[in-house]
C-alpha positions in Angstrom: -4.2 17.3 18.0 -3.2 14.5 20.2 -2.6 15.2 24.0 -1.8 11.9 25.1 -2.3 8.4 24.2 -1.7 5.7 26.9 -2.1 1.7 26.3 -2.1 -1.7 29.1 -2.1 -5.2 28.7 -1.1 -5.1 24.8 1.9 -6.9 23.9 4.7 -6.4 26.0 2.9 -3.8 28.0 1.3 -4.5 30.9 0.8 -1.6 33.7 -1.0 1.4 31.8 1.9 3.0 30.2 0.8 7.0 28.8 2.9 9.0 26.3 2.4 12.9 26.4 2.6 15.4 24.5 1.6 17.8 27.0 4.7 21.0 27.0 6.2 21.4 30.1 7.2 24.7 31.1 10.7 25.1 30.2 11.5 28.0 27.4 14.1 26.2 25.3 13.0 25.8 21.7 9.6 27.3 22.9 8.2 28.8 19.7 9.5 26.0 17.2 8.9 22.7 19.2 5.8 23.7 20.8 2.4 25.6 19.6 -0.2 26.7 21.7 -3.5 24.6 21.9 -6.6 26.0 20.7 -8.4 24.9 24.1 -8.4 27.6 26.9 -6.5 26.8 29.9 -4.3 23.6 28.5 -0.8 23.8 28.2 0.8 24.2 24.9 1.5 20.9 23.0 4.8 19.3 21.4 5.1 19.0 17.6 7.2 15.9 18.0 8.0 13.1 20.5 11.2 10.7 20.1 11.1 7.2 21.4 14.2 5.3 22.2 15.4 2.2 23.8 17.2 -1.3 23.1 15.9 -3.8 20.6 12.9 -5.9 21.8 12.5 -3.4 24.5 8.7 -2.5 23.6 9.3 0.7 20.8 7.7 -1.1 17.7 5.0 -2.8 20.5 3.5 0.8 21.1 3.6 2.5 17.8 1.5 -1.1 16.9 -1.0 -0.6 20.0 -1.6 2.9 17.8 -2.1 1.1 14.9 -4.6 -1.4 16.6 -6.6 1.5 18.1 -7.1 3.0 14.8 -7.8 -0.5 12.6 -10.7 -0.8 15.2 -12.0 2.2 15.1 -12.1 2.7 11.2 -13.2 -0.7 10.5 -14.6 -2.7 13.2 -18.4 -2.1 12.4 -18.0 -2.4 8.5 -15.5 -5.3 8.2 -15.9 -7.6 11.4 -18.4 -10.6 11.6 -20.5 -11.8 14.5 -18.3 -14.4 16.5 -15.2 -13.4 14.7 -12.2 -13.2 17.0 -10.4 -9.6 18.0 -7.0 -9.2 16.9 -6.1 -7.9 20.3 -2.5 -9.5 21.9 -2.7 -9.5 25.6 0.5 -9.2 27.8 1.7 -13.4 27.9 4.3 -12.9 30.7 1.6 -12.5 33.1 -1.3 -15.3 34.6 -3.7 -12.7 34.1 -2.5 -11.2 31.2 -4.7 -13.7 28.7 -7.4 -13.2 30.8 -7.9 -9.7 31.1 -8.6 -7.1 28.6 -6.2 -5.0 26.9 -7.1 -1.5 27.2 -6.3 1.8 25.5 -7.1 5.7 25.3 -6.5 9.0 23.6 -6.7 12.0 24.3 -7.4 14.7 21.6 -8.5 18.0 20.0 -10.5 17.7 16.7 -12.4 21.2 15.4 -11.8 23.1 18.3 -12.8 20.2 21.0 -10.9 18.0 23.6 -12.1 14.4 23.6 -11.1 11.7 25.8 -12.2 8.1 24.1 -11.3 4.6 25.3 -11.8 1.0 25.0 -11.0 -2.4 26.2 -11.6 -6.0 24.7 -10.1 -9.2 24.8 -10.3 -11.4 21.9 -14.1 -12.2 22.7 -15.5 -9.0 23.0 -15.2 -4.9 23.6 -15.6 -5.2 27.6 -15.8 -1.2 27.9 -16.2 1.7 25.6 -15.9 5.6 26.6 -16.3 9.1 25.3 -15.9 12.4 27.1 -16.1 15.5 25.6 -15.0 19.1 26.4 -17.0 21.1 24.2 -17.6 23.6 26.8 -14.7 23.3 28.7 -16.6 21.1 31.1 -17.0 17.5 30.7 -19.6 15.8 29.1 -19.7 11.5 29.0 -21.8 11.0 26.1 -21.5 7.4 26.7 -20.3 4.7 28.5 -20.6 0.8 27.5 -19.5 -2.2 30.2 -19.6 -6.0 29.8 -20.8 -7.8 33.1 -20.5 -11.2 32.9 -23.8 -12.2 34.9 -26.0 -9.2 32.8 -24.3 -8.3 29.3 -23.9 -4.9 28.7 -24.6 -1.9 30.7 -25.5 1.5 28.8 -25.3 4.7 29.6 -25.6 8.2 27.3 -25.5 11.4 28.7 -28.2 14.3 27.7 -26.0 15.9 25.6 -25.1 13.3 23.3 -27.8 13.4 20.4 -28.9 10.8 17.9 -30.6 7.5 17.4 -28.7 6.0 20.0 -31.1 3.0 21.4 -30.7 2.3 17.0 -26.8 2.2 17.5 -27.0 0.3 20.6 -28.6 -2.5 19.6 -26.7 -2.9 16.0 -23.4 -2.3 18.2 -21.9 -6.3 18.1 -19.9 -7.6 20.5 -16.8 -8.1 18.8 -17.1 -4.0 17.5 -16.7 -0.7 18.6 -20.1 1.8 19.0 -18.1 4.4 17.7 -17.5 2.7 14.8 -21.2 1.3 14.4 -22.9 4.6 14.6 -20.8 6.3 12.2 -21.7 3.5 9.7 -25.3 4.8 10.5 -25.1 7.9 10.3 -24.0 9.9 14.1 -23.3 13.7 12.7 -22.0 14.4 16.2 -19.5 11.4 16.6 -18.4 12.3 13.3 -15.2 14.8 14.5 -13.8 12.1 16.9 -14.2 9.3 14.0 -12.3 11.5 11.6 -9.7 12.2 13.8 -8.7 8.5 13.9 -9.4 8.1 10.1 -6.8 11.3 9.6 -4.0 9.0 11.8 -1.1 7.7 9.5 0.5 4.8 11.7 3.6 3.4 9.5 4.9 -0.2 11.6 8.0 -1.9 11.2 8.7 -3.6 8.5 5.8 -2.3 7.0 6.4 -1.9 3.3 5.9 2.0 2.3 4.0 1.8 -0.8 5.0 4.7 -3.0 1.4 4.9 -4.6 0.2 7.9 -2.3 3.5 10.1 -3.6 2.5 9.0 -7.2 -0.7 9.9 -7.5 0.1 13.3 -5.9 3.3 13.8 -8.6 -0.4 13.4 -11.3 -0.8 17.1 -10.4 2.2 19.2 -11.4 1.7 21.9 -9.0 2.3 19.0 -6.3 4.6 17.3 -8.2 7.1 20.2 -7.9 6.5 20.3 -3.7 7.7 16.6 -3.9 10.7 18.1 -6.1 11.6 20.6 -3.9 11.4 17.9 -0.7 13.7 15.7 -2.5 15.9 18.0 -3.5 16.0 20.1 0.1 16.9 16.4 1.2 20.0 16.5 -0.7 18.6 13.9 -3.3 19.7 16.0 -6.4 17.0 15.3 -9.3 16.2 17.8 -12.0 12.5 16.1 -12.6 9.8 13.3 -11.8 9.0 11.5 -14.9 5.2 9.8 -14.4 4.7 6.6 -17.1 1.8 4.3 -17.7 2.3 1.3 -19.0 1.5 -2.5 -18.7 1.9 -4.0 -14.9 5.3 -6.4 -14.6 6.8 -7.9 -11.5 10.1 -7.1 -13.0 9.0 -3.1 -11.9 8.5 -4.1 -8.3 11.5 -3.5 -5.9 13.7 -6.2 -6.4 14.2 -6.5 -2.3 9.6 -7.0 -2.4 9.3 -11.1 -0.8 8.1 -13.0 -3.6 4.9 -13.8 -1.6 4.0 -10.4 -1.9 5.1 -10.0 -5.7 3.4 -13.3 -7.0 0.2 -11.8 -5.3 0.5 -8.6 -7.3 0.7 -10.6 -9.9 -2.3 -12.3 -9.7 -4.2 -9.4 -9.1 -2.6 -7.0 -11.9 -2.4 -9.4 -14.8 -3.2 -7.7 -17.9 -3.9 -4.0 -15.7 -2.0 -0.6 -16.6 0.4 0.9 -14.0 1.9 3.9 -13.3 5.6 3.9 -12.9 7.8 6.5 -11.5 11.6 7.5 -12.3 13.8 10.5 -11.4 16.1 12.9 -13.7 19.6 13.1 -12.2 21.5 16.1 -13.6 25.2 15.0 -14.8 28.1 17.4 -15.7 26.2 20.5 -14.2 23.3 20.1 -15.7 23.8 20.0 -19.4 22.8 16.2 -19.2 20.2 14.4 -17.2 20.4 10.4 -16.7 16.7 8.7 -15.9 16.9 6.3 -13.1 13.5 4.1 -12.4 12.4 4.0 -8.8 13.5 0.4 -8.4 17.1 0.6 -9.3 17.4 4.1 -7.0 19.0 3.7 -3.4 16.7 2.2 -0.4 17.0 5.7 1.6 16.0 7.8 -1.9 12.9 5.4 -2.3 11.8 5.2 1.5 12.0 9.5 1.1 10.1 9.3 -2.0 7.5 7.3 -0.4 7.6 9.4 2.5 7.4 12.7 0.7 3.7 12.7 -0.1 2.2 11.7 3.0 4.5 13.9 4.7 4.0 17.1 3.1 0.2 15.8 3.5 0.7 15.7 7.3 2.4 19.3 7.4 -0.4 20.8 5.3 -3.4 19.1 7.1 -2.1 19.1 10.2 -2.6 15.7 10.3 -0.8 13.2 13.3 2.0 10.8 12.2 3.1 7.3 14.5 6.2 6.0 12.6 8.6 2.9 14.0 12.0 3.1 13.5 11.7 5.8 11.1 15.5 6.1 10.7 16.3 3.0 8.8 18.0 3.7 5.4 18.0 7.1 6.4 21.5 9.3 6.4 21.2 11.4 10.6 21.0 14.6 8.5 18.1 13.8 6.5 16.6 12.4 9.8 17.3 16.0 11.1 16.0 17.4 8.0 12.6 15.6 8.3 11.9 16.5 12.1 12.8 20.0 11.4 10.0 20.3 9.2 7.8 19.6 12.0 9.3 22.2 13.7 9.4 24.9 11.7 6.5 27.0 11.8 6.8 28.0 8.2 6.4 24.1 7.0 4.2 23.5 10.3 1.5 26.0 10.0 -1.5 23.1 10.3 0.7 21.9 13.4 1.1 18.4 12.4 3.0 16.2 15.2 5.7 13.2 14.5 5.9 10.3 17.1 8.7 8.0 16.4 11.3 4.9 17.7 14.8 5.2 16.4 18.0 4.3 17.5 19.8 7.4 16.0 21.4 9.2 19.4 22.4 11.8 17.1 18.6 13.5 17.6 19.2 14.0 21.2 20.6 17.2 20.9 19.0 19.9 22.8 19.7 22.5 19.8 17.1 20.4 18.1 14.8 18.4 20.5 13.6 19.7 24.2 14.1 18.0 26.7 10.2 16.8 27.3 10.4 15.8 23.7 12.3 12.5 24.5 10.9 9.3 25.8 12.4 6.0 26.7 11.2 2.3 26.4 12.9 -0.5 28.5 11.9 -3.9 29.8 11.9 -4.5 33.7 12.5 -8.1 35.3 9.0 -9.3 34.7 9.5 -9.1 30.9 7.0 -6.1 30.7 8.0 -2.4 28.8 8.2 0.2 31.2 7.5 3.9 28.8 8.9 7.1 30.6 10.2 10.5 29.9 13.7 12.1 30.2 12.6 14.7 32.3 12.2 12.2 34.8 16.3 12.5 35.2 15.5 16.2 35.4 18.5 16.9 32.9 20.1 20.0 33.2 19.6 22.5 30.1 22.4 21.9 27.9 23.3 18.9 29.0 25.2 16.6 26.4 21.8 14.3 26.2 23.6 11.8 23.5 26.6 11.2 26.0 24.0 10.7 29.2 22.2 8.3 27.1 25.2 5.9 25.9 26.5 6.2 29.2 23.5 4.6 30.8 22.3 7.5 32.5 19.1 7.4 31.3 18.6 3.5 30.6 16.9 1.9 27.8 20.2 0.5 26.8 20.6 -2.9 25.6 22.4 -5.1 28.0 25.9 -6.7 25.8 28.1 -9.1 27.7 31.6 -10.3 25.8 31.6 -13.4 28.2 29.9 -15.1 25.1 32.5 -14.0 22.7 
């Protein structure tokens, strides 16, 4: 469960900016859009948050920030070599940006324990890393490392942190995280922290959403029926999902995939077997069915099928999804359907969470989202992105949020001018 995520000096973000999934005291949609925190004394948490803003305002960079954090935590110890640069991108519109570390912090709950984990890094090294746990309600600082230019790293290990700390410290490279390294060397105590990041889904803008996960799920007949029901509930009328194994062919790939991607796959998959998926569409009231392979379906149908497997898994397992421009190729009613799955206790019993960016202003509906679920991103005069919640404007219950946003009341709108026309 995510409580909050903050980022500073990363891409278009300069000052620390934070998104919180802590619910405010408002009673609207309390039972559907929020859930009780398993930690005594913590407020309820939100099941979703939506971020609006103009093109190039910083929405995608916020999603990229979480994507970078996940990738760095999961793989920095096993995939990075000594001396290899860290793929972090500082804010470039301030002369101090490139010389200062980018900083990230996540507060979350895993297996009934609250954690506060963060790190700071330049292209050359991790400059700071820390983990605070609250297993008994009170904070326990488990570890911290700080790089000092004149002395190298200073390390701190708390008495409640157990394991081969000295060995893990010595094995941690300057361009890798201690958390990632300790997991590679079998730290049992840190497994819940690592698992939280491992289970996180991040779908960035322009990312080719591969249908392979949904295809794999469909190999199980019972799970295939769940995906079939998901597609039909989204008004994609199909009577069956047909799976077949055949020799790999570039012709089976979606026509809009880049040629470079197709060529790379051709070289890797030549002579191998692949799985192909198609849909049976009922016609004449169900008397007949027409088979269409996935690559001939619409962009929206292909995207929905690619989402189906991960979406149902996230809901069933209580995972977290960060998605950029979720509405691309999807009708507004489909967006409402997808969001409603997270808000319904029946379909989200495990309390999965969704954080997404969109341009679909029809979702600014107080019958669908609470005021504390809406966030905005826009750049200031220094070209730095500012992330702020709708609640800063204290909108009234029942206020027409879509109208207020489009009229400029909350900011984060593109600036357009007719002077150049």
